[in-house]
VEXDREN-2710 file (C-alpha; in Angstrom, 1 decimal):
% VEXDREN-2710
k/r/px/py/pz
1/UNK/-11.9/4.6/-20.3
2/UNK/-15.1/5.7/-18.6
3/UNK/-15.2/2.5/-16.6
4/UNK/-11.6/3.1/-15.3
5/UNK/-12.5/6.6/-14.2
6/UNK/-15.6/5.4/-12.4
7/UNK/-13.6/2.7/-10.6
8/UNK/-11.0/5.3/-9.5
9/UNK/-13.7/7.5/-8.2
10/UNK/-15.4/4.6/-6.5
11/UNK/-12.1/3.6/-4.8
12/UNK/-11.6/7.2/-3.4
13/UNK/-15.2/7.3/-2.1
14/UNK/-15.0/3.8/-0.7
15/UNK/-11.9/4.5/1.3
16/UNK/-13.0/7.9/2.5
17/UNK/-15.9/6.2/4.2
18/UNK/-13.9/3.4/5.8
19/UNK/-11.6/4.2/8.7
20/UNK/-10.5/0.6/9.0
21/UNK/-7.5/1.1/6.6
22/UNK/-6.3/4.2/8.4
23/UNK/-6.6/2.4/11.7
24/UNK/-4.5/-0.5/10.4
25/UNK/-1.8/2.0/9.2
26/UNK/-1.7/3.7/12.6
27/UNK/-1.6/0.3/14.3
28/UNK/1.3/-0.7/12.1
29/UNK/3.2/2.5/13.0
30/UNK/2.6/1.8/16.7
31/UNK/3.8/-1.8/16.5
32/UNK/7.0/-1.4/14.5
33/UNK/9.7/1.0/15.9
34/UNK/11.4/3.3/13.5
35/UNK/8.6/3.5/11.0
36/UNK/8.1/7.0/9.8
37/UNK/5.0/6.7/7.6
38/UNK/2.6/4.3/5.9
39/UNK/0.1/4.5/3.1
40/UNK/-2.3/2.3/1.3
41/UNK/-2.8/3.0/-2.4
42/UNK/-4.5/1.6/-5.4
43/UNK/-2.2/-0.2/-7.8
44/UNK/-2.7/2.8/-10.2
45/UNK/-1.3/5.3/-7.6
46/UNK/-4.4/6.7/-5.9
47/UNK/-4.0/7.2/-2.1
48/UNK/-6.6/5.3/-0.2
49/UNK/-5.4/6.2/3.3
50/UNK/-2.2/7.7/4.6
51/UNK/-0.4/8.2/7.9
52/UNK/2.7/10.0/6.8
53/UNK/1.9/13.4/8.2
54/UNK/2.2/15.0/4.7
55/UNK/-0.6/14.5/2.2
56/UNK/1.4/15.9/-0.7
57/UNK/4.3/13.5/0.1
58/UNK/1.8/10.6/0.3
59/UNK/0.4/11.4/-3.1
60/UNK/3.9/11.6/-4.6
61/UNK/4.9/8.4/-2.9
62/UNK/1.8/6.6/-4.1
63/UNK/2.5/7.7/-7.7
64/UNK/6.1/6.5/-7.5
65/UNK/4.9/3.3/-5.9
66/UNK/2.6/2.6/-8.9
67/UNK/5.6/3.1/-11.3
68/UNK/7.9/0.8/-9.2
69/UNK/5.1/-1.7/-9.0
70/UNK/4.8/-1.8/-12.8
71/UNK/8.5/-2.6/-13.1
72/UNK/8.3/-5.1/-10.2
73/UNK/5.4/-6.9/-11.9
74/UNK/7.2/-7.2/-15.2
75/UNK/10.4/-8.4/-13.4
76/UNK/8.7/-11.1/-11.4
77/UNK/6.8/-12.2/-14.6
78/UNK/10.0/-12.2/-16.8
79/UNK/12.0/-14.2/-14.3
80/UNK/9.2/-16.7/-13.5
81/UNK/8.9/-15.7/-9.9
82/UNK/5.1/-15.7/-9.7
83/UNK/2.8/-13.0/-8.5
84/UNK/4.2/-9.8/-6.9
85/UNK/4.4/-9.9/-3.1
86/UNK/6.8/-7.2/-1.9
87/UNK/9.5/-4.8/-2.9
88/UNK/12.1/-3.4/-0.5
89/UNK/14.5/-0.6/-1.2
90/UNK/17.3/0.4/1.1
91/UNK/18.8/3.9/1.0
92/UNK/21.3/5.7/3.2
93/UNK/18.5/7.1/5.3
94/UNK/16.3/4.0/5.6
95/UNK/13.9/1.8/3.8
96/UNK/10.9/2.0/1.5
97/UNK/8.9/-1.2/1.4
98/UNK/5.8/-2.0/-0.7
99/UNK/3.6/-5.0/-0.1
100/UNK/0.8/-6.4/-2.2
101/UNK/-2.6/-5.8/-0.4
102/UNK/-4.9/-8.0/-2.4
103/UNK/-5.3/-7.6/-6.2
104/UNK/-6.1/-3.9/-6.2
105/UNK/-4.0/-2.2/-3.5
106/UNK/-0.6/-1.9/-2.0
107/UNK/0.8/-1.0/1.3
108/UNK/4.0/1.2/1.3
109/UNK/5.9/1.9/4.5
110/UNK/8.8/4.2/5.2
111/UNK/11.3/3.2/7.9
112/UNK/14.5/4.7/9.3
113/UNK/17.9/3.0/8.9
114/UNK/17.7/1.4/12.4
115/UNK/14.4/-0.4/11.6
116/UNK/14.3/-4.2/12.3
117/UNK/13.6/-5.4/8.7
118/UNK/12.5/-8.8/10.0
119/UNK/9.9/-7.2/12.3
120/UNK/8.9/-4.8/9.5
121/UNK/8.2/-7.7/7.1
122/UNK/6.3/-9.7/9.7
123/UNK/4.0/-6.8/10.7
124/UNK/3.6/-5.3/7.2
125/UNK/2.7/-8.6/5.7
126/UNK/-0.1/-9.0/8.2
127/UNK/-1.3/-5.5/7.7
128/UNK/-1.2/-5.8/4.0
129/UNK/-3.4/-8.9/4.2
130/UNK/-5.9/-7.1/6.4
131/UNK/-5.9/-4.0/4.1
132/UNK/-6.4/-6.3/1.1
133/UNK/-9.5/-7.8/2.8
134/UNK/-10.9/-4.5/3.7
135/UNK/-10.5/-3.1/0.2
136/UNK/-11.9/-6.2/-1.4
137/UNK/-14.9/-6.2/0.9
138/UNK/-15.6/-2.5/0.2
139/UNK/-15.3/-3.0/-3.6
140/UNK/-17.6/-6.0/-3.4
141/UNK/-20.2/-4.0/-1.4
142/UNK/-19.9/-1.2/-3.9
143/UNK/-20.4/-3.4/-6.9
144/UNK/-23.5/-5.0/-5.4
145/UNK/-25.2/-1.7/-4.8
END
């Protein structure tokens, strides 16, 4: 348990000192019309970086993302679909999409109902790969120090 708490604290500190993830989120918002927010979170629901305009909303969204991720992981495993890659939810007012960002993080984006989902997937998949690399590099540097 102590190790998990230390890892969580390490993730928060790691991301607080790395503007690369926030820059990636802002770039994603600029590249895809009708996106209203984006956040990167650890798989256990801790916000690593957010560009939603509302920190409280980001924390709640990250926690719900972790819960949805748990179900998605079990579903992909139970149906033999392999490792989790992405989850897209469409509501009356738009989309919530979550993408795997390496082994320890996820990217969640919020989009309006007029968003081009193909473009959203293309850009978010690229961003999640870059975020996954940044997080993995930061965790690796942290473990070697």
